[in-house]
C-alpha positions in Angstrom: 2.7 45.7 -75.4 6.2 45.2 -74.4 8.5 48.2 -74.1 11.3 48.5 -76.9 13.5 51.3 -75.6 14.7 51.4 -72.2 17.8 51.9 -70.4 17.5 49.3 -68.0 15.6 45.9 -67.3 11.8 46.9 -66.5 8.9 44.9 -65.1 5.9 44.2 -67.8 3.6 41.9 -65.7 3.6 40.9 -61.7 1.2 38.3 -59.6 1.2 37.1 -56.2 1.9 33.1 -56.2 3.4 30.7 -54.0 6.6 29.3 -55.8 7.7 25.4 -55.5 10.9 23.9 -57.4 10.7 20.1 -58.3 13.1 18.1 -55.8 15.8 17.1 -58.0 16.2 14.0 -55.9 12.8 12.7 -56.9 12.3 14.7 -60.0 8.5 14.2 -58.9 7.5 15.8 -55.3 7.4 19.8 -55.3 9.6 21.8 -52.7 8.0 24.9 -51.5 11.0 27.8 -52.4 8.8 30.7 -50.5 7.1 30.4 -47.2 4.3 32.8 -48.4 3.2 34.5 -51.9 5.6 36.6 -53.2 5.7 38.6 -56.5 6.4 36.8 -59.7 7.2 39.3 -62.3 7.7 39.4 -65.9 11.2 41.6 -67.2 12.3 42.8 -70.5 15.7 44.0 -71.1 15.5 46.1 -74.3 19.2 46.4 -74.6 19.6 42.7 -74.7 16.4 41.6 -75.9 15.8 39.3 -73.4 12.7 38.0 -71.3 12.8 36.9 -67.8 10.6 35.8 -64.9 12.4 37.2 -61.7 10.6 36.5 -58.4 13.2 37.5 -55.1 12.2 36.3 -51.4 13.8 38.6 -48.8 17.3 39.2 -50.2 17.4 36.1 -52.1 16.3 35.0 -56.2 14.0 32.4 -56.1 13.5 32.4 -59.6 15.7 33.7 -62.5 14.2 31.9 -65.4 15.3 33.3 -69.2 12.6 32.6 -71.4 13.1 31.0 -74.6 10.7 30.0 -77.7 10.6 26.3 -76.6 9.5 26.7 -73.3 5.6 25.9 -72.5 3.6 26.7 -69.2 1.4 24.0 -68.1 -1.6 24.4 -66.0 -2.2 21.2 -64.1 -4.9 22.2 -61.6 -7.5 25.2 -61.4 -4.8 27.3 -59.5 -1.5 25.8 -60.2 0.4 25.7 -63.4 4.8 25.2 -64.2 6.9 25.3 -66.6 10.8 23.3 -67.2 14.2 25.5 -67.4 16.7 23.4 -68.8 19.3 26.3 -68.2 18.6 26.1 -64.8 18.1 22.4 -64.7 14.6 22.5 -62.6 10.9 22.8 -62.9 9.1 25.6 -61.6 5.5 25.5 -59.9 3.2 28.4 -59.0 0.1 28.1 -57.1 -2.2 31.2 -57.2 -5.0 32.1 -55.0 -7.6 32.2 -58.1 -8.5 30.8 -61.3 -8.5 34.1 -62.9 -4.6 35.1 -61.8 -3.6 31.7 -63.3 -5.0 32.4 -66.5 -3.6 36.0 -66.7 -0.1 34.4 -66.1 -0.6 31.8 -68.6 -1.6 34.1 -71.0 1.3 36.6 -70.3 3.9 33.4 -70.5 2.5 32.6 -73.9 2.6 36.3 -75.5 6.6 36.6 -73.7 7.3 33.5 -75.3 6.4 34.3 -78.7 7.8 37.8 -78.5 11.4 36.1 -77.5 10.7 33.9 -80.6 10.3 36.7 -82.7 13.5 38.7 -81.0 15.7 35.2 -81.5 14.5 35.4 -85.3 16.0 39.1 -85.6 19.2 39.0 -83.6 20.0 35.6 -85.6 19.3 37.7 -88.7 21.5 40.1 -87.7 24.2 37.7 -86.6 24.2 36.4 -89.7 24.6 39.5 -91.8 27.4 40.5 -89.6 29.1 37.3 -90.2 29.2 36.2 -93.6 32.0 34.1 -92.8 29.7 31.4 -90.7 27.3 31.0 -93.8 30.2 30.2 -95.9 31.4 27.6 -93.0 27.9 26.1 -92.0 25.2 26.7 -94.8 22.5 24.8 -92.4 21.2 26.0 -89.4 23.4 25.9 -86.2 22.0 23.9 -83.2 23.5 24.5 -79.7 25.8 21.2 -79.7 27.3 22.3 -83.3 31.0 21.2 -84.0 33.6 23.4 -85.3 33.2 23.6 -89.3 35.8 22.9 -91.1 38.6 25.5 -91.5 38.1 27.4 -94.8 41.3 28.3 -96.7 41.9 30.7 -99.9 45.1 30.8 -101.8 46.3 34.1 -102.9 49.6 36.0 -103.7 52.5 34.8 -101.7 50.6 31.2 -100.8 49.0 33.3 -97.9 46.0 31.6 -96.3 42.7 33.1 -94.4 41.1 31.1 -91.7 37.7 32.2 -91.7 36.0 29.8 -89.5 38.8 30.5 -86.8 38.2 34.1 -86.7 34.4 33.4 -86.5 35.0 31.4 -83.3 37.0 33.8 -81.8 33.8 36.3 -82.6 31.9 34.0 -80.6 33.7 33.6 -77.5 34.2 37.4 -77.3 29.9 37.9 -77.7 29.7 35.0 -75.2 31.7 36.8 -72.5 29.7 40.1 -73.5 26.6 38.5 -72.9 27.6 36.9 -69.7 28.9 40.3 -68.3 25.3 41.9 -69.3 23.4 39.2 -67.3 25.6 39.8 -64.2 24.6 43.3 -64.5 21.1 42.8 -65.3 20.8 40.6 -61.9 21.6 43.4 -59.9 19.2 45.9 -61.4 16.7 43.5 -60.9 17.4 43.0 -57.2 17.5 46.9 -56.7 14.2 47.1 -58.2 12.5 44.2 -56.3 13.9 45.8 -52.9 12.2 49.3 -54.0 8.9 47.4 -54.8 9.0 45.7 -51.3 9.6 49.3 -49.4 7.0 50.4 -51.4 4.5 47.9 -50.1 5.7 48.2 -46.6 5.1 52.0 -46.8 1.5 51.2 -48.4 0.8 48.6 -45.2 1.6 51.5 -42.8 -0.8 54.1 -44.6 -3.5 51.7 -44.6 -3.1 50.9 -40.9 -2.9 54.7 -40.3 -6.4 55.2 -42.6 -8.3 52.5 -40.5 -6.7 54.1 -37.1 -8.3 57.5 -38.3 -11.8 55.9 -39.3 -12.0 54.3 -36.2 -11.5 57.7 -34.4 -14.2 59.4 -36.7 -16.5 56.5 -35.7 -15.8 57.0 -32.0 -16.4 60.7 -32.4 -19.8 60.1 -34.0 -20.8 58.2 -31.1 -19.8 61.1 -28.6 -21.6 63.4 -31.1 -24.7 61.0 -30.4 -24.5 61.3 -27.0 -24.2 65.2 -26.9 -27.5 65.5 -29.0 -29.3 63.2 -26.5 -27.7 65.8 -23.6 -29.4 68.6 -25.9 -32.6 66.9 -25.9 -32.8 66.2 -22.0 -31.2 70.0 -21.9 -34.5 71.2 -23.6 -37.0 69.1 -21.7 -35.5 70.9 -18.4 -35.8 74.4 -20.1 -39.4 73.7 -20.5 -39.9 72.5 -17.3 -38.7 76.4 -16.1 -40.7 78.5 -18.0 -43.4 78.2 -15.5 -41.1 78.6 -12.7 -39.0 81.8 -13.6 -40.9 85.0 -12.1 -38.9 87.9 -13.3 -38.3 89.7 -17.0 -34.7 90.7 -16.1 -33.7 87.4 -14.7 -35.1 85.8 -17.8 -33.5 88.0 -20.4 -30.2 87.1 -18.6 -30.6 83.4 -18.4 -31.7 83.5 -22.0 -28.4 85.2 -22.9 -25.8 83.2 -20.8 -27.9 79.8 -22.5 -27.6 81.5 -26.0 -23.7 81.8 -25.5 -23.1 78.4 -24.2 -25.3 77.3 -27.2 -23.2 79.1 -29.6 -20.0 78.0 -28.3 -21.4 74.2 -28.7 -22.3 75.0 -32.0 -18.7 76.4 -32.8 -17.1 73.2 -31.4 -19.7 71.3 -33.4 -18.4 73.2 -36.5 -14.6 72.6 -35.7 -15.8 68.8 -35.4 -16.9 68.8 -38.9 -14.1 70.6 -40.5 -11.6 68.0 -38.6 -14.2 65.2 -40.0 -13.5 66.5 -43.5 -9.8 65.9 -43.3 -10.1 62.7 -42.0 -12.4 61.7 -44.7 -10.0 63.1 -47.6 -8.0 60.0 -46.9 -10.7 57.7 -47.8 -10.6 56.1 -51.3 -14.4 55.3 -51.6 -15.8 58.6 -53.0 -19.4 57.6 -52.5 -18.6 56.4 -49.0 -17.2 59.7 -48.2 -20.2 61.8 -49.6 -22.9 60.0 -47.7 -20.8 60.6 -44.4 -20.8 64.1 -45.3 -24.3 64.7 -45.8 -25.1 62.7 -42.7 -22.8 64.9 -40.5 -24.3 68.0 -42.5 -27.9 66.8 -41.7 -26.7 66.5 -37.6 -25.4 70.1 -37.7 -28.8 71.2 -39.3 -30.6 69.5 -36.8 -28.6 71.1 -34.2 -29.1 74.9 -35.5 -32.8 73.9 -35.9 -32.8 72.6 -31.9 -30.8 75.9 -31.1 -33.5 78.1 -32.7 -35.9 76.3 -31.2 -34.5 77.0 -27.5 -34.1 80.6 -28.6 -37.8 80.7 -29.2 -38.7 79.2 -26.2 -36.3 81.6 -23.9 -38.2 84.2 -25.7 -41.5 83.1 -25.4 -40.8 82.6 -21.4 -40.3 86.4 -21.0 -44.1 87.1 -21.4 -44.9 84.1 -19.1 -42.7 84.6 -16.0 -44.2 85.0 -12.6 -43.2 87.7 -9.8 -42.2 84.9 -7.2 -38.9 85.7 -5.8 -38.3 82.3 -4.0 -39.3 80.5 -6.9 -36.8 83.3 -9.2 -34.0 82.1 -6.6 -34.9 78.3 -7.4 -35.0 79.0 -11.2 -31.4 80.9 -11.0 -29.8 77.9 -9.2 -31.0 75.7 -11.8 -30.0 77.6 -14.8 -26.3 77.8 -13.3 -26.7 74.2 -13.1 -27.4 74.0 -16.6 -24.9 76.1 -17.5 -22.4 74.1 -15.4 -23.3 71.3 -17.3 -22.6 73.1 -20.5 -19.2 73.9 -19.5 -18.5 70.5 -18.8 -19.6 69.2 -22.3 -17.8 72.0 -24.1 -14.6 70.5 -22.1 -15.3 67.4 -23.2 -15.3 68.8 -26.7 -11.8 70.3 -26.7 -10.4 67.3 -25.2 -11.8 65.2 -28.0 -10.7 67.8 -30.6 -6.9 67.5 -29.1 -7.1 64.0 -29.4 -8.0 63.7 -33.1 -5.5 66.8 -33.6 -2.7 64.1 -32.3 -3.8 61.3 -34.5 -3.9 63.5 -37.6 -0.5 64.5 -36.5 0.6 60.8 -36.2 
């Protein structure tokens, strides 16, 4: 589960929680270490075989706990857990939003603790093989508070003496310095990784806000589309009223052509809006919802096409029923001109809407 060969420390598990530390004065009360929920991550350093829990608030590390085999994570309530860090001389507490998140963190802590135990055993084996003098000086397992072993001397030619325990102490000191140096380098690496993570989270929040704004514009366009459909129905009724008023076939043909051109322009505008909706919908994450909205839009366009076809058929039928009254013809032509002007206004509104959506997409 854990990475074994990486050039630098890498996160293996992350969760969001409120961080607390025990009050050093009373050892009973909790003190909040973060004003809000922050990211708490398990890190693994393959080069040093070290597992750590890291959490950064702003530019400050509020948790930097190296996991050892003797640590225990205790769940004190349904959403709260804690563990003690003897090296940091404190007790850390984490408050999660759900019981499931607490359970996942506790299981991860247990796995990392077991991995740290295995890593320590392997490290001790390698250390003992590399330093046989320690096995001679201290045959029993060394504790963290061990005393210096007695000097072991071997007399050889010329009364020369070999102080093996002293050389082992020198090697231990060098190893400790190397470990301290690697720990300081690892801390800087972790802070840089957390900074990159926060930057990505901020960028993600901005993208979500932009998507929500685009969705709002789509809903606005749908409302305007419904209004235009109502206006088209109203114009259809007016055309039906004009069927008994137009009195000359040539005039009817001219009106039919102008109305057909206006309807074709309106259909082209609607087609352009459909393409813009597809562009906006490509940013959504719910594929099922996208497909449903797409089908609804296609259905509306098909309804408009059928409506346009019906209007054309009605205009053609008026050619066979036109009367020969000049006065009524003038009135009808004036009414058709007014309808064309209304359509021009609607087309201008559609152009303005398309420009607004284009600006929103560019943002």
